[in-house]
C-alpha positions, 0 to 999 in steps of 0.5 A: 442243856435243856430240851428246848436248846437242844430242839433249837439245835436241832431246827437249826441243823435242818434249817442249815442242811436245807438251806446249803442243798437248796430243796426248799425256798428261802421263803418257805423255809423261812416261814417255818422256822417260827412255825417248828419252834412253837409246835415242840413249846420253844416260842409262844404260838401266840408270838411266833411270827411277830418276834421274828417280824423284827429282823434283818438280814445283811449280806455280806459281799466282797467284791476281789480286789484287782492286782 
């Protein structure tokens, strides 16, 4: 496993913990992820936010079926 892959996995785990614990607002967390990836050299700092701009968030909701 490369250093960049390890850094990305660590950032992913930290992000999941922060999302579950709800200690950091989602907007700040969303801005911090590309910044952390750029600061660690995983992605290019110049395109850190432009590449994340083409994302779509899909929330899956299943309602309980009537019985």
